[in-house]
C-alpha positions as a Markdown table, in Angstrom:
| # | Residue | x | y | z |
|---|---|---|---|---|
| 1 | Met | 1.8 | -25.2 | 6.7 |
| 2 | Lys | 2.3 | -22.9 | 9.3 |
| 3 | Gly | 1.9 | -18.9 | 9.4 |
| 4 | Leu | 3.3 | -16.2 | 11.9 |
| 5 | Leu | 0.5 | -13.9 | 12.3 |
| 6 | Leu | 1.7 | -10.3 | 13.2 |
| 7 | Leu | -1.8 | -9.9 | 15.7 |
| 8 | Ser | -2.0 | -6.2 | 17.1 |
| 9 | Gly | -5.1 | -5.8 | 18.8 |
| 10 | Gly | -6.9 | -4.3 | 15.9 |
| 11 | Ile | -10.1 | -5.5 | 13.9 |
| 12 | Asp | -7.9 | -7.0 | 10.8 |
| 13 | Ser | -5.4 | -9.2 | 12.2 |
| 14 | Pro | -7.7 | -12.1 | 14.1 |
| 15 | Val | -9.8 | -12.1 | 11.1 |
| 16 | Ala | -6.8 | -13.0 | 9.0 |
| 17 | Gly | -5.6 | -15.3 | 11.4 |
| 18 | His | -9.3 | -16.8 | 11.4 |
| 19 | Leu | -9.1 | -17.3 | 7.7 |
| 20 | Met | -5.9 | -18.6 | 7.2 |
| 21 | Leu | -7.2 | -21.3 | 10.6 |
| 22 | Gln | -10.0 | -22.2 | 8.2 |
| 23 | Glu | -7.7 | -23.0 | 4.9 |
| 24 | Gly | -5.8 | -25.7 | 7.4 |
| 25 | Val | -2.8 | -23.2 | 7.8 |
| 26 | Glu | -1.6 | -23.7 | 11.7 |
| 27 | Ile | -1.1 | -20.0 | 13.2 |
| 28 | Val | 1.3 | -18.7 | 15.5 |
| 29 | Ala | 0.4 | -15.1 | 16.4 |
| 30 | Val | 3.3 | -12.7 | 17.8 |
| 31 | His | 2.3 | -9.3 | 18.9 |
| 32 | Leu | 4.9 | -6.2 | 19.3 |
| 33 | Asp | 4.7 | -4.4 | 22.9 |
| 34 | Ala | 5.6 | -1.3 | 22.4 |
| 35 | Arg | 5.0 | -0.4 | 26.2 |
| 36 | Pro | 5.9 | 1.9 | 27.9 |
| 37 | His | 4.6 | 4.1 | 25.2 |
| 38 | Ser | 1.2 | 2.0 | 25.2 |
| 39 | Asp | -1.0 | 0.6 | 27.8 |
| 40 | Asp | -1.2 | -2.8 | 29.0 |
| 41 | Ala | -4.6 | -3.0 | 27.4 |
| 42 | Gly | -3.3 | -3.4 | 24.1 |
| 43 | Phe | -1.2 | -6.8 | 25.7 |
| 44 | Ala | -4.3 | -7.5 | 26.8 |
| 45 | Lys | -6.0 | -7.2 | 23.9 |
| 46 | Ala | -3.7 | -9.7 | 22.2 |
| 47 | Lys | -4.0 | -11.8 | 24.7 |
| 48 | Ser | -7.1 | -11.8 | 24.7 |
| 49 | Leu | -7.7 | -12.4 | 20.6 |
| 50 | Ala | -4.6 | -15.1 | 20.3 |
| 51 | Ser | -7.2 | -17.1 | 22.9 |
| 52 | Lys | -10.3 | -16.9 | 21.2 |
| 53 | Leu | -8.1 | -17.8 | 18.2 |
| 54 | Gly | -6.9 | -20.6 | 20.0 |
| 55 | Val | -3.4 | -19.7 | 18.9 |
| 56 | Lys | -0.1 | -19.3 | 21.0 |
| 57 | Leu | 1.0 | -15.8 | 21.3 |
| 58 | Ile | 4.8 | -13.9 | 21.1 |
| 59 | Val | 5.1 | -11.1 | 22.8 |
| 60 | Val | 7.9 | -9.0 | 21.6 |
| 61 | Pro | 9.1 | -5.7 | 23.1 |
| 62 | Asn | 9.7 | -3.3 | 20.6 |
| 63 | Ala | 9.9 | -0.1 | 22.4 |
| 64 | Ala | 13.5 | 0.4 | 21.7 |
| 65 | Phe | 13.4 | 0.1 | 18.1 |
| 66 | His | 10.5 | 3.2 | 18.6 |
| 67 | Glu | 12.6 | 5.3 | 20.4 |
| 68 | Ala | 15.6 | 4.9 | 17.8 |
| 69 | Val | 13.5 | 5.7 | 14.8 |
| 70 | Ser | 12.0 | 8.8 | 16.8 |
| 71 | Lys | 15.2 | 10.0 | 17.5 |
| 72 | Asn | 16.9 | 9.1 | 14.0 |
| 73 | Cys | 14.9 | 8.8 | 11.2 |
| 74 | Lys | 12.1 | 10.8 | 9.5 |
| 75 | Ala | 9.0 | 11.3 | 11.0 |
| 76 | Lys | 7.0 | 10.9 | 8.0 |
| 77 | Leu | 8.0 | 7.2 | 7.5 |
| 78 | His | 8.2 | 5.8 | 11.4 |
| 79 | Cys | 5.3 | 3.3 | 10.1 |
| 80 | Ile | 7.2 | 1.8 | 7.1 |
| 81 | Leu | 10.1 | 1.7 | 9.4 |
| 82 | Cys | 8.2 | 0.1 | 12.3 |
| 83 | Lys | 6.7 | -2.2 | 9.8 |
| 84 | Arg | 9.9 | -3.2 | 8.5 |
| 85 | Phe | 11.1 | -3.8 | 11.9 |
| 86 | Met | 8.0 | -6.4 | 12.6 |
| 87 | Tyr | 8.4 | -8.1 | 9.5 |
| 88 | Arg | 12.1 | -8.9 | 10.1 |
| 89 | Val | 10.9 | -10.1 | 13.8 |
| 90 | Ala | 8.5 | -12.0 | 12.4 |
| 91 | Glu | 10.8 | -13.7 | 9.6 |
| 92 | Ala | 12.9 | -14.4 | 12.4 |
| 93 | Leu | 10.6 | -15.9 | 14.4 |
| 94 | Ala | 8.5 | -18.2 | 11.8 |
| 95 | Ser | 12.3 | -19.5 | 11.1 |
| 96 | Arg | 12.3 | -20.8 | 14.6 |
| 97 | Glu | 8.9 | -21.8 | 14.8 |
| 98 | Gly | 8.9 | -23.6 | 11.7 |
| 99 | Ala | 6.5 | -21.2 | 9.7 |
| 100 | Gln | 6.8 | -21.1 | 6.2 |
| 101 | Tyr | 4.8 | -17.6 | 6.0 |
| 102 | Val | 4.0 | -14.4 | 7.4 |
| 103 | Val | 0.6 | -13.4 | 7.7 |
| 104 | Thr | -1.0 | -9.8 | 8.1 |
| 105 | Gly | -4.4 | -8.5 | 8.3 |
| 106 | Glu | -3.2 | -5.8 | 6.1 |
| 107 | Ser | -5.9 | -4.3 | 3.2 |
| 108 | Leu | -5.1 | -2.2 | 0.4 |
| 109 | Gly | -5.2 | 1.6 | 0.9 |
| 110 | Gln | -7.2 | 1.0 | 4.4 |
| 111 | Val | -4.5 | 3.2 | 5.9 |
| 112 | Ala | -1.1 | 5.1 | 5.1 |
| 113 | Ser | 0.8 | 2.1 | 5.8 |
| 114 | Gln | -1.3 | -0.1 | 3.4 |
| 115 | Thr | -0.8 | 1.9 | 0.0 |
| 116 | Leu | 0.0 | -0.2 | -3.0 |
| 117 | Ala | 3.5 | 1.6 | -3.3 |
| 118 | Asn | 4.1 | 1.1 | 0.7 |
| 119 | Leu | 3.2 | -2.5 | 0.6 |
| 120 | Gly | 5.8 | -3.3 | -1.9 |
| 121 | Val | 8.5 | -1.5 | 0.0 |
| 122 | Leu | 7.6 | -3.5 | 2.8 |
| 123 | Ser | 7.3 | -7.2 | 1.3 |
| 124 | Gln | 11.0 | -6.3 | 0.3 |
| 125 | Ala | 12.4 | -6.6 | 4.1 |
| 126 | Ile | 12.6 | -10.0 | 4.0 |
| 127 | Glu | 12.4 | -12.8 | 2.0 |
| 128 | Thr | 9.4 | -15.0 | 3.5 |
| 129 | Pro | 6.3 | -15.3 | 1.8 |
| 130 | Val | 4.2 | -12.2 | 3.3 |
| 131 | Leu | 0.1 | -13.5 | 3.4 |
| 132 | Arg | -2.6 | -11.1 | 3.3 |
| 133 | Pro | -6.2 | -12.9 | 3.2 |
| 134 | Leu | -8.0 | -9.4 | 3.6 |
| 135 | Ile | -6.1 | -7.5 | 0.8 |
| 136 | Gly | -9.1 | -6.6 | -1.2 |
| 137 | Phe | -11.6 | -6.4 | 1.8 |
| 138 | Asp | -13.3 | -3.5 | 3.0 |
| 139 | Lys | -13.3 | -2.8 | 6.3 |
| 140 | Glu | -16.8 | -3.6 | 6.7 |
| 141 | Asp | -16.0 | -7.0 | 5.6 |
| 142 | Ala | -13.5 | -7.6 | 8.1 |
| 143 | Ile | -16.0 | -6.0 | 11.0 |
| 144 | Ala | -18.8 | -8.5 | 9.8 |
| 145 | Ile | -16.3 | -11.3 | 10.1 |
| 146 | Gly | -14.9 | -9.9 | 13.8 |
| 147 | Arg | -18.5 | -10.0 | 15.3 |
| 148 | Glu | -19.2 | -13.7 | 13.6 |
| 149 | Ile | -16.0 | -15.2 | 15.5 |
| 150 | Gly | -16.7 | -12.9 | 18.5 |
| 151 | Thr | -13.0 | -11.2 | 17.9 |
| 152 | Phe | -15.0 | -7.5 | 17.0 |
| 153 | Glu | -16.0 | -6.9 | 20.6 |
| 154 | Leu | -12.3 | -7.6 | 22.1 |
| 155 | Ser | -10.9 | -5.6 | 19.2 |
| 156 | Ser | -13.0 | -2.4 | 19.8 |
| 157 | Ala | -11.4 | -2.6 | 23.7 |
| 158 | Lys | -10.4 | 1.0 | 24.5 |
| 159 | Ala | -6.6 | 0.8 | 24.5 |
| 160 | Val | -4.1 | 3.9 | 24.4 |
| 161 | Gly | -2.7 | 4.1 | 20.6 |
| 162 | Cys | 0.9 | 4.5 | 19.4 |
| 163 | Pro | 1.8 | 7.9 | 20.1 |
| 164 | Phe | 4.8 | 7.7 | 17.1 |
| 165 | Val | 2.3 | 7.6 | 14.7 |
| 166 | Pro | 3.1 | 10.5 | 12.3 |
| 167 | His | 0.6 | 13.4 | 11.6 |
| 168 | Glu | 1.4 | 13.3 | 8.0 |
| 169 | Pro | 2.4 | 9.5 | 7.2 |
| 170 | Ser | 4.3 | 8.9 | 3.8 |
| 171 | Thr | 1.8 | 7.1 | 1.3 |
| 172 | Lys | 4.4 | 6.8 | -1.7 |
| 173 | Ala | 7.4 | 5.3 | 0.1 |
| 174 | Arg | 10.4 | 4.8 | -2.1 |
| 175 | Leu | 12.7 | 1.6 | -1.0 |
| 176 | Asn | 16.1 | 4.0 | -1.6 |
| 177 | Glu | 15.0 | 6.6 | 1.0 |
| 178 | Ile | 13.7 | 3.8 | 3.2 |
| 179 | Leu | 17.1 | 2.1 | 3.2 |
| 180 | Ser | 19.0 | 5.5 | 3.6 |
| 181 | Glu | 16.6 | 5.9 | 7.0 |
| 182 | Glu | 17.1 | 1.8 | 8.1 |
| 183 | Ser | 21.1 | 2.8 | 7.6 |
| 184 | Lys | 20.5 | 5.2 | 10.5 |
| 185 | Ile | 20.0 | 2.7 | 13.2 |
| 186 | Asp | 21.6 | -1.0 | 14.0 |
| 187 | Ile | 18.1 | -2.9 | 12.3 |
| 188 | Arg | 19.4 | -6.5 | 13.1 |
| 189 | Ala | 20.6 | -5.5 | 16.3 |
| 190 | Phe | 17.3 | -4.3 | 17.2 |
| 191 | Val | 15.8 | -7.6 | 15.8 |
| 192 | Asp | 17.9 | -9.9 | 17.4 |
| 193 | Asp | 17.3 | -8.1 | 20.7 |
| 194 | Ala | 13.7 | -8.0 | 20.6 |
| 195 | Val | 13.5 | -11.8 | 19.3 |
| 196 | Ser | 16.1 | -13.1 | 22.2 |
| 197 | Arg | 13.5 | -11.1 | 24.7 |
| 198 | Ser | 10.2 | -12.5 | 23.4 |
| 199 | Gln | 8.4 | -14.4 | 25.2 |
| 200 | Val | 5.3 | -16.7 | 25.0 |
| 201 | Val | 2.2 | -15.7 | 27.4 |
């Protein structure tokens, strides 16, 4: 079995990848690159983490999608719209890579996009099953594993965070509202363009 891991450069996603590798699941990592709206440090972290895990890393540009959402959609929904875009990119790459699953580092309730309601909306973006090995973990659980496997220090390196994170993100997104916002931009065109410009690094 093979999974496409959404690798953010944070603490949780490399731990999720490690847990899947332990279960015998082959992992290919994909990192959504927001440069020039982020710095080179975020990309460097993802590259180092993939190397530490011993997995292939595919880097996908997503600055244009961020810009379109910021210009056309409700700010409070930016993170949900972005994550659904990431899911779609991962699904497209999973098909190309022969992977059966999308793997994420999401843990229930840790951030606004990971409430139960929002996770449900995210899962409906794609047909590919989404595996969340950290779903019931406390943050300290992930940190402990990260320290043990040597990813925590890499994840903790300073990098510019996403400038598009809203001040008051929605914690209870409704699917009909999300679909309405997605209709304001050509999601499929953005996914196809991002995947076509993806690179193995």
